[in-house]
C-alpha positions in Angstrom: 142.3 90.2 199.0 139.1 88.8 197.6 136.2 86.5 198.8 134.2 85.0 196.4 132.0 81.8 196.1 133.2 79.1 194.2 129.5 77.9 193.3 128.2 78.4 190.9 131.1 78.8 188.8 129.4 79.7 185.9 129.3 83.4 187.2 132.0 83.8 189.6 134.6 82.3 187.5 134.4 85.4 185.4 134.0 87.7 188.4 137.4 86.2 189.5 139.1 86.4 185.8 137.8 90.3 185.8 140.1 90.9 189.2 143.0 89.0 188.1 143.1 90.0 184.8 143.3 93.5 186.2 145.4 93.0 189.2 148.3 91.0 187.2 149.0 94.9 185.3 150.2 96.2 188.5 152.2 92.7 189.9 155.5 94.8 189.0 154.4 97.3 191.7 154.3 94.7 194.3 150.7 94.3 194.4 150.0 91.0 195.9 146.7 89.1 196.7 145.3 86.6 198.4 142.2 84.5 197.2 139.9 82.9 199.9 136.9 81.2 198.1 133.9 80.2 200.2 131.5 77.2 198.8 128.9 79.4 198.1 127.0 82.5 198.7 126.3 82.7 202.4 128.2 79.6 203.5 131.6 80.0 205.3 131.9 83.9 204.8 131.8 85.0 208.1 134.6 82.7 209.6 136.9 83.4 206.4 136.1 87.4 206.5 136.6 87.6 210.4 140.3 85.6 209.8 141.3 87.8 206.8 140.2 91.1 209.0 143.2 89.8 211.2 146.0 90.0 208.6 146.7 93.5 208.5 145.8 93.3 204.5 144.9 97.0 203.0 141.6 96.0 201.3 139.2 93.2 200.7 136.8 92.5 197.9 133.9 90.7 198.7 130.3 89.3 197.2 128.3 89.0 200.5 126.1 86.4 200.7 124.5 87.0 203.8 125.0 90.9 204.6 123.3 90.9 207.9 125.5 88.5 209.5 128.8 90.1 207.6 128.2 93.9 208.5 129.7 94.1 211.8 132.7 92.0 210.5 133.2 94.5 207.5 132.2 97.9 210.0 135.1 96.2 212.3 137.5 96.1 209.2 136.9 99.6 208.0 137.5 100.7 211.5 141.1 99.0 211.1 141.3 101.1 207.9 140.8 98.0 205.6 139.0 99.2 202.6 135.9 96.7 202.0 134.7 96.8 198.4 131.4 94.6 197.9 130.9 93.3 194.4 128.1 91.8 192.5 125.8 92.1 195.8 125.6 94.6 198.7 125.8 94.9 202.3 123.5 98.4 202.0 123.4 98.6 206.2 127.3 98.3 206.4 130.1 100.9 206.5 131.8 99.3 203.2 133.8 101.8 201.2 132.2 101.3 198.1 129.8 98.6 196.0 129.9 97.5 191.9 127.4 96.0 190.8 124.5 96.4 188.1 121.6 98.4 189.1 119.4 95.4 190.3 116.4 97.5 190.2 116.5 98.4 186.7 117.5 94.8 185.7 114.6 93.1 187.0 112.8 96.1 185.5 114.9 95.0 182.0 113.2 91.4 182.7 110.1 92.7 183.1 109.8 94.6 180.1 111.7 91.6 177.9 108.7 89.0 179.8 106.1 91.6 178.9 107.0 91.9 175.2 107.3 88.0 174.8 104.2 86.7 176.3 100.5 87.4 176.0 98.8 90.3 177.7 97.4 89.1 181.2 99.7 86.3 181.5 100.7 84.4 184.4 104.4 84.2 185.3 106.6 83.1 187.8 110.0 83.9 189.3 113.0 82.1 190.6 116.0 83.4 192.7 118.3 82.5 195.0 117.8 83.7 198.8 115.8 87.0 199.4 117.9 87.8 202.2 120.5 88.5 199.4 120.4 92.3 198.6 120.4 92.0 194.8 118.2 89.0 194.3 115.3 90.7 196.6 115.8 94.1 194.4 115.8 92.1 191.1 112.5 90.1 192.4 110.8 92.9 193.8 111.2 95.5 190.5 110.2 92.7 188.5 107.3 92.0 190.3 105.9 95.6 190.5 106.4 96.0 186.8 105.2 93.1 185.0 101.7 93.5 186.3 101.9 96.9 184.9 103.3 96.3 181.3 101.0 93.3 180.8 98.0 94.8 181.4 97.0 93.2 184.7 99.4 90.0 184.1 100.3 88.4 187.6 103.5 86.9 189.1 102.0 83.8 190.4 105.0 82.4 192.5 108.4 83.8 194.0 110.8 80.5 194.6 114.2 80.7 196.5 116.6 77.9 195.1 119.4 79.1 197.3 121.8 78.7 194.1 121.5 74.9 194.3 120.9 73.1 190.7 119.2 70.0 192.5 116.5 72.1 194.1 115.9 74.8 191.4 115.5 71.5 189.0 112.9 69.9 191.7 111.3 73.4 192.1 110.8 74.3 188.6 109.6 71.0 187.7 106.8 71.2 190.3 106.0 74.7 189.4 105.5 73.7 185.7 103.6 70.6 186.6 101.2 72.6 189.2 100.3 75.7 186.9 99.4 74.5 183.4 98.6 78.3 182.3 102.2 79.9 183.5 103.3 81.6 180.5 107.2 82.2 181.6 109.5 82.6 184.1 111.9 84.9 184.9 115.5 83.7 186.6 117.0 86.3 188.7 120.4 84.6 189.2 122.9 82.6 186.9 121.6 79.3 188.0 119.2 78.7 184.8 120.5 75.7 183.6 118.1 73.2 186.0 115.0 75.8 184.8 116.0 74.9 181.1 116.2 71.0 181.9 113.1 71.0 183.6 111.4 72.7 180.8 112.7 70.6 177.9 111.9 67.5 180.2 108.0 68.7 180.3 108.0 69.5 176.4 107.5 72.9 177.2 110.7 74.4 175.8 109.8 77.2 173.3 106.4 76.9 174.9 106.9 78.9 178.5 109.0 81.9 177.9 112.5 81.8 179.9 114.1 85.2 181.1 117.1 84.5 182.5 120.5 86.7 183.9 123.9 86.8 182.9 125.6 84.4 180.5 128.1 81.5 180.0 128.6 78.9 177.7 126.0 76.4 178.8 123.5 78.5 177.8 124.4 78.3 174.2 122.3 75.3 173.1 119.6 76.9 175.0 119.5 80.3 173.3 119.6 78.1 170.0 116.7 76.0 170.2 114.7 79.0 172.0 114.4 77.7 175.4 115.9 81.0 176.6 114.2 84.1 175.1 116.5 86.6 176.2 118.8 87.4 179.3 119.9 90.5 181.2 123.5 90.3 181.7 125.2 91.5 184.5 128.5 91.4 183.0 130.6 89.6 186.1 134.0 89.9 184.1 133.5 94.0 184.0 132.4 94.3 187.9 135.4 92.2 188.9 137.8 94.2 186.7 136.4 97.6 187.9 136.3 96.9 191.5 139.9 95.8 191.3 141.1 98.8 189.6 139.3 101.3 191.9 141.1 98.9 195.0 144.6 99.6 193.4 144.0 103.2 192.7 143.1 103.8 196.2 146.0 101.6 197.6 148.7 102.7 195.3 147.2 106.5 194.1 145.1 107.3 197.5 142.1 108.2 195.3 138.9 108.2 197.2 136.6 105.1 196.6 133.2 106.0 194.5 130.7 104.8 196.7 128.6 103.2 194.3 129.8 102.2 191.0 127.2 100.7 188.5 128.1 98.7 185.9 125.3 98.8 182.9 123.7 95.9 182.1 123.5 93.8 178.5 120.3 92.5 177.0 121.3 89.0 175.4 119.1 87.9 172.9 119.2 84.9 170.2 120.7 87.1 167.5 123.4 88.3 169.4 124.6 85.8 172.2 127.3 84.5 170.5 129.2 88.0 170.0 130.1 88.1 174.1 133.3 86.6 175.9 131.5 84.7 177.9 130.2 82.2 175.2 133.8 81.9 174.1 135.6 81.2 177.4 134.6 78.0 179.5 134.8 77.9 182.9 137.7 76.5 184.4 139.3 76.1 180.7 142.7 77.5 181.9 142.0 81.5 181.6 143.0 81.7 185.0 146.2 80.5 186.1 144.9 80.0 189.8 148.2 78.7 191.1 150.0 82.3 190.4 147.5 83.6 192.8 149.8 82.4 195.9 152.3 85.0 195.1 149.7 87.7 194.1 146.7 89.8 198.4 146.1 93.4 198.8 148.6 93.7 201.6 
């Protein structure tokens, strides 16, 4: 069973594609899957996970948006010998069996190094994240904020903004940020929700003038790479994360192989010169790459 948000599809469709691609290799062995999507991170998770724990399944792959509330349910699942694997973000206080993700602290440091190499020394920048109660968002934000001043000879992170993975909220907050702080040299977006920031920069005539370092990669980002609105991105490779998580679960269920407690996926640095080489640019979200109806006959029972 896997439990991912529907929004933001730019990211989670690729995560889901990795899971489904790997699972289809084992259909003939009787592996079945249930996909129970939630609306977005932190929404409907507790209720949905609680229901699934009662189904008697063998494993759950989940992206936890509210780890504090999910921890007791994850612990209850593990007590019933249901292996819980977190992917993309973690519930570190829980007794989950494994997590597959990028090293979020390294990701934030990479973004700080990229930003400091793009903007002038001592420049002021800002961070736009999703929700700081999400482990991955908090770690990326913290590591960026700690390293950037050191690499930029005393540059400052003026503000950290939570946009709750909502596109309209991200646009409004980034637009107001840019209007308020005229000296802002750059923005780091820790999540895939970068298009609203791109639109705000373009609306204010600041495309290419305020450096934008983003996270991940999807087709909608291509025009903004081409015209220099996005200067660089730290790509968490969601397809690979989903594929590895599913492979680990199947190997555990079929072969009894112990789950590796922490499995880091190395992030990729995306620039204007290489963004066109990646699969995410050539696969449109929801373009038929995933045959979602087939999932009704696939659930790790």
